[in-house]
C-alpha positions as CSV (number, residue, x, y, z in Angstrom):
1,M,39.5,67.5,51.3
2,I,39.0,69.1,47.9
3,F,37.7,67.2,44.9
4,G,38.3,68.0,41.2
5,K,36.8,70.8,39.1
6,N,33.6,70.1,37.2
7,A,33.5,70.0,33.4
8,G,30.6,69.0,31.2
9,G,31.7,65.3,31.0
10,E,32.8,64.7,34.6
11,R,31.0,61.7,36.1
12,T,29.8,63.0,39.4
13,V,26.4,62.5,41.0
14,G,25.4,64.8,43.8
15,I,22.6,63.6,46.1
16,M,20.8,66.7,47.3
17,T,18.9,66.2,50.6
18,T,17.3,68.2,53.4
19,P,19.6,69.2,56.3
20,A,19.1,67.6,59.7
21,E,20.6,67.8,63.2
22,Y,22.9,64.9,62.8
23,T,26.6,64.2,62.0
24,P,26.8,64.0,59.0
25,P,23.9,66.4,58.8
26,F,21.3,64.4,56.9
27,E,18.9,61.4,57.2
28,N,18.8,58.2,55.1
29,R,22.5,57.7,55.6
30,G,22.3,54.0,55.0
31,F,20.8,54.5,51.5
32,Y,23.3,57.2,50.6
33,R,26.2,55.2,51.9
34,R,25.2,52.4,49.6
35,L,25.0,54.8,46.6
36,C,28.5,56.2,47.5
37,L,29.9,52.7,47.6
38,L,28.2,51.6,44.4
39,G,29.3,54.6,42.4
40,P,32.9,53.6,41.6
41,R,31.6,50.3,40.1
42,L,30.0,52.5,37.4
43,H,32.9,54.9,37.3
44,L,30.8,57.5,39.2
45,S,31.9,59.8,42.0
46,V,29.0,60.2,44.5
47,Y,28.6,62.7,47.3
48,V,25.7,64.1,49.5
49,F,25.0,67.8,49.9
50,T,22.2,70.1,51.1
51,P,20.6,73.0,49.3
52,N,22.3,75.7,51.5
53,S,25.8,74.2,51.0
54,V,26.5,75.5,47.5
55,D,29.0,78.4,46.9
56,W,27.8,79.8,43.6
57,E,30.7,82.2,43.1
58,Q,33.2,79.4,43.3
59,E,30.9,76.8,41.9
60,R,31.8,74.5,44.8
61,V,29.7,72.4,47.1
62,T,30.4,71.5,50.7
63,G,29.3,67.9,51.3
64,Y,30.1,64.4,52.3
65,T,31.1,61.2,50.6
66,Y,31.5,57.7,52.2
67,E,34.9,56.2,51.9
68,A,35.1,52.4,52.0
69,S,38.7,52.4,53.1
70,A,38.1,54.5,56.1
71,G,34.6,53.0,56.8
72,Q,33.2,56.5,57.5
73,W,31.7,59.6,56.1
74,V,34.3,62.1,55.0
75,P,33.5,65.9,54.5
76,G,34.9,67.6,51.5
77,T,34.6,70.4,49.0
78,F,33.3,69.2,45.6
79,A,32.7,70.6,42.2
80,L,29.1,71.1,41.1
81,P,27.7,67.6,40.2
82,A,27.1,66.6,36.6
83,I,23.9,64.9,37.8
84,V,21.7,65.9,40.7
85,Y,19.6,63.2,42.5
86,D,16.9,65.1,44.3
87,R,16.0,63.5,47.7
88,C,14.8,66.6,49.5
89,F,11.9,66.4,51.9
90,F,10.7,69.5,53.7
91,T,9.4,70.1,57.2
92,T,9.7,73.9,57.3
93,R,9.0,76.8,54.9
94,R,12.7,77.9,55.2
95,Q,13.8,74.5,54.0
96,Y,11.5,74.7,51.0
97,A,12.7,78.2,50.2
98,D,16.3,77.1,50.2
99,Y,15.4,74.1,48.0
100,R,13.5,76.2,45.5
101,E,16.4,78.7,45.2
102,T,19.1,76.1,44.8
103,M,17.0,73.9,42.5
104,G,16.3,76.8,40.2
105,R,19.9,77.7,39.8
106,L,20.9,74.0,39.2
107,Q,18.3,73.7,36.5
108,R,19.7,76.7,34.7
109,H,23.3,75.6,34.9
110,P,24.8,74.4,31.6
111,N,26.9,71.6,33.1
112,V,24.3,70.2,35.5
113,R,21.4,67.9,34.8
114,L,18.7,66.6,37.1
115,L,18.2,62.8,37.3
116,G,14.4,63.6,37.2
117,S,12.0,66.4,38.0
118,G,9.8,65.9,41.0
119,L,6.1,65.5,40.7
120,K,3.8,68.0,42.2
121,G,1.0,67.3,44.7
122,K,-1.5,64.4,44.7
123,L,-4.3,66.3,43.0
124,D,-2.0,67.5,40.2
125,V,-0.9,63.9,39.5
126,Q,-4.5,62.7,39.4
127,R,-5.4,65.5,37.0
128,L,-2.5,64.6,34.7
129,L,-3.7,61.0,34.6
130,A,-7.3,62.0,34.0
131,R,-6.2,64.0,30.9
132,D,-4.5,61.0,29.4
133,R,-5.6,59.8,26.0
134,D,-8.9,57.8,25.8
135,G,-9.4,58.2,29.5
136,R,-7.6,54.9,30.0
137,F,-6.8,55.5,33.7
138,N,-10.1,57.1,34.8
139,R,-11.6,53.8,36.2
140,Y,-8.6,53.6,38.6
141,L,-8.9,57.2,40.0
142,P,-11.0,57.6,43.1
143,Q,-13.3,60.7,43.2
144,T,-11.1,63.4,44.7
145,E,-11.6,67.2,45.3
146,L,-9.7,69.9,47.1
147,L,-11.4,70.5,50.5
148,R,-12.4,74.2,50.4
149,S,-14.6,74.4,53.4
150,M,-16.3,72.4,56.2
151,R,-19.6,73.0,54.4
152,M,-18.2,71.1,51.4
153,L,-17.4,68.2,53.7
154,A,-20.9,68.3,55.2
155,D,-22.5,68.2,51.8
156,W,-20.2,65.3,50.8
157,L,-21.2,63.3,54.0
158,R,-24.9,63.9,53.3
159,E,-24.4,62.4,49.8
160,H,-21.9,59.6,50.4
161,G,-22.0,59.0,54.2
162,E,-18.2,58.9,54.6
163,A,-15.0,60.4,53.3
164,V,-11.2,60.3,53.5
165,L,-9.3,63.5,54.2
166,K,-5.7,63.6,53.1
167,P,-3.0,66.3,53.4
168,L,-2.3,67.7,49.9
169,G,1.5,67.3,50.5
170,G,1.6,64.7,53.2
171,S,3.4,61.4,53.3
172,Q,3.8,58.3,55.5
173,G,0.1,58.3,56.4
174,R,0.4,61.3,58.6
175,G,-2.7,63.5,58.8
176,V,-4.9,61.0,56.9
177,L,-8.5,60.9,58.4
178,H,-11.7,58.9,57.9
179,V,-14.9,60.7,58.6
180,R,-18.3,58.8,58.8
181,R,-21.8,60.1,59.2
182,N,-23.7,57.5,61.1
183,A,-27.2,56.8,59.7
184,E,-28.8,55.9,63.0
185,P,-27.1,57.8,65.8
186,G,-28.2,57.5,69.4
187,G,-27.2,55.7,72.6
188,Q,-23.6,54.7,72.2
189,T,-23.5,55.7,68.5
190,P,-22.5,59.3,67.9
191,A,-23.7,61.3,64.9
192,F,-20.2,61.4,63.4
193,T,-17.0,59.4,63.9
194,L,-13.4,60.4,63.1
195,R,-10.3,58.2,63.0
196,G,-6.8,58.3,61.6
197,R,-3.6,60.1,62.5
198,D,-2.6,63.6,63.1
199,A,0.4,65.4,61.6
200,R,2.7,63.9,64.2
201,N,1.5,60.4,63.4
202,R,-0.5,60.1,66.6
203,E,-3.7,58.0,66.5
204,I,-7.1,59.7,66.6
205,A,-10.4,58.1,67.3
206,R,-13.3,60.3,68.4
207,G,-17.1,60.7,68.1
208,F,-19.1,63.9,67.7
209,E,-22.8,64.6,68.5
210,S,-23.2,67.2,65.8
211,G,-21.7,68.4,62.5
212,A,-20.7,71.7,64.1
213,A,-18.6,69.9,66.8
214,L,-16.9,67.8,64.1
215,A,-16.2,70.9,62.0
216,A,-14.8,72.8,64.9
217,F,-12.4,70.0,65.8
218,L,-11.3,69.6,62.2
219,R,-10.6,73.3,61.8
220,R,-8.2,73.1,64.8
221,L,-6.6,69.9,63.6
222,I,-6.1,70.8,60.0
223,G,-5.3,74.5,60.6
224,R,-4.1,76.2,57.4
225,R,-2.9,73.1,55.6
226,S,-4.4,72.2,52.3
227,Y,-6.4,68.9,52.3
228,L,-8.0,66.6,49.8
229,L,-11.5,65.2,50.1
230,Q,-11.6,61.7,48.7
231,R,-14.1,58.9,48.3
232,Y,-13.8,56.2,51.0
233,L,-12.7,52.9,49.6
234,A,-12.9,49.5,51.3
235,L,-9.2,48.7,51.0
236,H,-8.9,46.1,53.7
237,T,-8.4,42.4,54.3
238,R,-11.2,40.0,55.4
239,E,-9.9,40.6,58.9
240,G,-10.4,44.4,58.5
241,D,-6.7,45.3,58.2
242,A,-5.8,48.1,55.8
243,Y,-3.4,47.2,53.0
244,D,-2.1,48.6,49.7
245,V,0.3,47.4,47.0
246,R,3.5,49.4,46.3
247,A,5.1,49.2,42.9
248,L,8.6,50.6,42.5
249,V,9.3,51.5,38.9
250,Q,12.7,52.9,37.8
251,K,14.7,53.7,34.7
252,N,17.6,51.4,34.2
253,G,21.0,51.6,32.6
254,A,19.4,51.7,29.1
255,G,17.1,54.6,30.0
256,R,14.0,52.4,30.0
257,W,11.3,52.0,32.6
258,Q,11.3,48.7,34.5
259,L,9.3,47.3,37.4
260,T,11.8,46.8,40.2
261,G,9.5,45.2,42.6
262,L,5.9,44.8,43.8
263,A,5.0,44.3,47.5
264,V,2.1,44.6,49.9
265,R,2.1,47.0,53.0
266,R,-0.4,45.8,55.6
267,G,-1.4,48.2,58.4
268,Q,-1.7,47.5,62.1
269,S,-5.1,46.2,63.2
270,G,-7.6,49.1,63.2
271,S,-5.3,51.4,61.3
272,L,-6.7,53.5,58.5
273,T,-3.5,53.4,56.3
274,A,-0.9,50.7,55.6
275,N,2.2,52.8,55.8
276,L,5.2,51.1,57.4
277,H,5.9,54.2,59.4
278,G,2.6,53.8,61.1
279,G,3.5,50.3,62.4
280,G,2.6,48.3,59.3
281,M,4.3,45.3,57.9
282,A,5.5,44.2,54.5
283,C,4.3,41.1,52.7
284,A,4.9,39.4,49.4
285,A,2.1,40.4,47.0
286,E,1.2,37.1,45.3
287,P,0.4,35.0,48.4
288,M,-1.3,37.9,50.2
289,L,-3.7,38.5,47.2
290,A,-4.2,34.8,46.8
291,R,-5.5,34.5,50.4
292,E,-7.9,37.4,49.8
293,F,-9.2,36.5,46.3
294,G,-8.2,33.0,45.4
295,R,-5.2,32.1,43.2
296,A,-6.9,32.7,39.8
297,R,-8.4,36.1,40.7
298,A,-5.1,37.1,42.3
299,E,-3.1,36.3,39.2
300,A,-5.5,38.5,37.2
301,I,-5.1,41.3,39.7
302,L,-1.3,41.0,39.6
303,A,-1.3,41.1,35.8
304,E,-3.4,44.2,35.8
305,L,-1.1,45.9,38.4
306,R,2.0,45.1,36.3
307,Q,0.3,46.5,33.2
308,L,-0.5,49.7,35.1
309,A,3.0,49.9,36.5
310,D,4.2,49.6,32.9
311,T,2.0,52.3,31.4
312,L,1.6,54.9,34.2
313,P,5.2,56.2,34.1
314,E,5.3,57.0,30.4
315,A,1.9,58.6,30.6
316,L,3.0,60.9,33.5
317,E,6.4,61.7,31.9
318,S,4.7,62.7,28.6
319,R,2.9,65.5,30.4
320,H,5.3,66.3,33.3
321,G,8.8,66.0,32.0
322,R,11.7,63.5,32.7
323,L,11.2,61.2,35.7
324,A,13.7,58.7,37.1
325,E,11.7,56.5,39.5
326,L,8.2,56.3,40.9
327,G,6.6,54.6,43.9
328,I,3.0,53.9,42.8
329,D,0.6,52.9,45.6
330,F,-2.4,50.9,44.5
331,G,-5.4,49.9,46.5
332,V,-7.4,46.7,45.9
333,D,-11.0,46.9,47.3
334,T,-12.9,44.0,48.7
335,G,-14.5,43.4,45.2
336,G,-11.0,43.1,43.6
337,H,-11.1,46.5,41.8
338,I,-7.8,48.3,41.6
339,W,-7.4,52.0,42.6
340,M,-4.5,54.3,42.0
341,L,-3.9,56.0,45.4
342,E,-0.7,57.9,45.1
343,V,2.4,58.4,42.9
344,N,5.6,59.5,44.5
345,S,8.6,60.7,42.6
346,K,10.9,60.4,45.6
347,P,10.0,56.8,46.7
348,G,11.2,54.8,49.6
349,R,12.6,51.3,49.1
350,S,12.8,49.8,52.5
351,I,9.9,47.5,51.8
352,F,12.2,45.2,49.9
353,T,14.6,45.1,52.8
354,Y,11.7,43.9,55.1
355,L,10.9,41.2,52.6
356,R,14.5,40.1,52.2
357,D,14.1,40.4,48.5
358,D,17.8,40.8,47.6
359,K,17.3,41.1,43.9
360,A,14.8,43.9,44.2
361,R,16.6,45.5,47.1
362,L,19.9,45.8,45.1
363,A,18.2,47.0,41.9
364,A,16.2,49.6,43.9
365,V,19.5,51.1,45.1
366,A,21.5,50.6,41.9
367,N,19.0,51.9,39.3
368,P,19.3,55.6,40.1
369,L,23.1,55.4,39.4
370,R,22.6,53.2,36.4
371,Y,20.2,55.8,34.9
372,A,22.7,58.6,35.8
373,D,25.4,56.6,34.0
374,Y,23.0,56.4,31.0
375,L,22.4,60.2,31.0
376,L,26.1,60.9,31.2
377,R,26.9,58.6,28.3
378,Q,24.2,60.2,26.2
379,T,25.5,63.6,27.0
380,A,29.1,62.6,26.1
381,A,27.9,61.2,22.8
382,A,25.8,64.3,21.9
383,P,27.2,67.1,19.7
384,A,28.5,70.1,21.7
385,R,25.9,72.8,22.3
386,S,26.2,76.4,23.5
387,F,24.4,77.6,26.7
388,S,23.8,80.8,28.5
389,L,23.7,80.8,32.3
390,K,20.8,82.9,33.6
391,K,21.0,84.1,37.2
């Protein structure tokens, strides 16, 4: 099936995603199916494609759209999209190379716009926020450094006693580790303990009798991957279960940021992280925080979280460039202090399905298309401009 030729004003949205060994050849098919079905309500044509499926000579894309009448995914040849919604996640260097090549050419094309530009790694985001005016976010940023050597970790543990190690580009809690230097080792208490998950999301819990043994194990576990060294925070319930608060903020059909939803992710008993992929569960934020801190304190914490969710996106956008949606993960320590843990420009939204929050669930899916509609309307209203296409 061949779909029409692209011109500057055509209302097409292409969801670019990483290829996978499926039919159709991509993950997150449920989310993309809902986008394809919702598109016509906003007079948008929506299809899914992968970075290596673009024919640049013909300016055509091989992809899939979901047809409601047939109740199935239908392959087709499409024009280059007017708007690209980037949902690529990489597991190999080859995938990343294909992505970089395609993304560069899309960015330079005169008739293609990106819905938003992806944020870089965790440390880059923290540095952007640390440079914000008046240092207004500094109190929310945990001490974080790039792990350069095992000696650096040893020095940190001597000073602080414990640390969290996080992959620079990781997600879903994979590879996150908690290291502790025990003050009084001996008997059943080792000199160092390590717990967390490896890159394949398998649990780790080990003790070590010396710093050298710990360092040797970590070198094998981490390999050549870049890691962050971060202050350990007591982000757990009274029962000891890890939890965090996910805020989903998105641009709406008026091009303005809005808080789509706020929810708690609670980890399995004994887990270091609260990620749902690690077996965690979703909870409504208000009752969960009220149980931990009492109603009055919980209301104050929620107000502060909403204020941060309102100010963080514009602060990042002012230094990074256009963004469309963000998943902001906050921690609340046992003293009620809020910490900004991570900001993701390609956020998941399944937490609202777990909570059966229909309003947030529908808005989480619809807002990317509402914002695409806004950008296309702005483009149509703007005076004509001349462009040059650079290879």
